[in-house]
C-alpha angles and dihedrals in degrees: 000000000000119000115246091237089062116078137163134229129218117310119242113202130196126201097232131112115204116240121248107290127149112251091232092060102091096187090045091050091053091049093046091054087060098043130057152126132245118281113182104185098068139355105275094189120040133167123198123186113234118219129192113196088343095306120116108244102166148302139286116213130193119200121187114200132216091238090057104260126123129208127197115198134185121207122182122222091251092048090231094111118054127153138153137204137185097238137045092234091051095051091046092049092046092047089052089050093050091048089045091237095127116110 
């Protein structure tokens, strides 16, 4: 469950689907986030601002790949904190741990 101090801004979606890259390939992941092809059924690439106590601290991104995988990534405003997970629940749990909001 998400902590009440942690909120999210308005989602921005992009009509791109990342090309087939393996999730363990960091350089390939960065390239795949920039490349893609149209995918009409659902937004394959979405970015959501993350707010802590109303202050913008970073962004959550969701990338859906051609080969069927999905990657969720958090990037802080400073760029010093970056991590990714395979599920929405895992990224939110890890974000709460990093922000020391877990009980």
